[in-house]
C-alpha positions as CSV (number, residue, x, y, z in Angstrom):
1,M,92.7,-97.2,-42.2
2,E,96.3,-97.4,-41.0
3,D,96.8,-100.9,-42.5
4,F,95.4,-99.7,-45.8
5,Q,97.9,-96.8,-45.9
6,H,100.8,-99.2,-45.1
7,Q,99.8,-101.5,-47.9
8,L,99.4,-98.6,-50.3
9,L,102.9,-97.4,-49.5
10,I,104.3,-100.9,-50.0
11,V,102.6,-101.1,-53.4
12,I,103.8,-97.7,-54.5
13,G,107.3,-98.5,-53.4
14,A,107.3,-101.8,-55.2
15,L,106.1,-100.1,-58.4
16,I,108.8,-97.4,-58.2
17,C,111.5,-100.1,-57.6
18,F,110.1,-102.1,-60.6
19,S,110.2,-99.0,-62.8
20,A,113.8,-98.3,-61.8
21,L,114.7,-101.9,-62.5
22,L,113.2,-101.7,-66.0
23,K,115.1,-98.5,-66.7
24,C,118.4,-100.1,-65.6
25,I,117.7,-103.2,-67.8
26,R,116.9,-100.9,-70.8
27,F,120.1,-98.9,-70.2
28,M,122.2,-102.1,-70.0
29,K,120.6,-103.5,-73.2
30,Y,121.6,-100.3,-74.9
31,I,125.1,-99.7,-73.5
32,L,126.5,-103.3,-73.3
33,P,126.5,-104.1,-77.1
34,H,128.3,-100.8,-77.8
35,V,131.0,-101.5,-75.2
36,W,131.4,-105.2,-76.1
37,S,131.6,-104.5,-79.9
38,A,134.2,-101.8,-79.3
39,L,136.8,-104.5,-78.4
40,P,138.2,-106.1,-81.5
41,Q,138.2,-109.9,-81.7
42,A,142.0,-109.8,-82.1
43,F,142.2,-108.4,-78.6
44,F,140.7,-111.5,-77.1
45,R,142.9,-113.8,-79.2
46,S,146.0,-111.9,-78.2
47,L,145.3,-112.8,-74.6
48,G,146.0,-116.5,-75.3
49,E,144.5,-119.2,-73.2
50,W,143.5,-118.2,-69.7
51,A,141.3,-119.3,-66.8
52,V,139.6,-117.6,-63.9
53,V,140.2,-119.5,-60.6
54,T,138.0,-118.4,-57.8
55,G,139.0,-119.1,-54.3
56,A,142.7,-119.4,-55.2
57,G,143.8,-118.2,-51.8
58,D,143.1,-121.4,-50.0
59,G,142.2,-125.0,-50.4
60,I,141.2,-126.6,-53.7
61,G,141.4,-123.3,-55.7
62,K,145.0,-122.8,-54.5
63,A,146.0,-126.3,-55.5
64,Y,144.2,-126.0,-58.8
65,S,146.0,-122.7,-59.6
66,F,149.4,-124.2,-58.8
67,E,148.7,-127.4,-60.9
68,G,147.6,-125.3,-63.8
69,G,150.7,-123.2,-63.7
70,L,148.7,-120.1,-63.3
């Protein structure tokens, strides 16, 4: 009986987590297009050419950022 209760709680918890995940996905599908479209395309063009260098504090990333003039 104790094993059944444990399994039941696991299933209920998984269903609640899945439901919360679906709600988050629906919210992001609703909110992201509104936020993204609020930025005009001229804004992105005004930034010029740019790059994101991860790990630029040490090693290859640091050398790459110095070579690229970043």
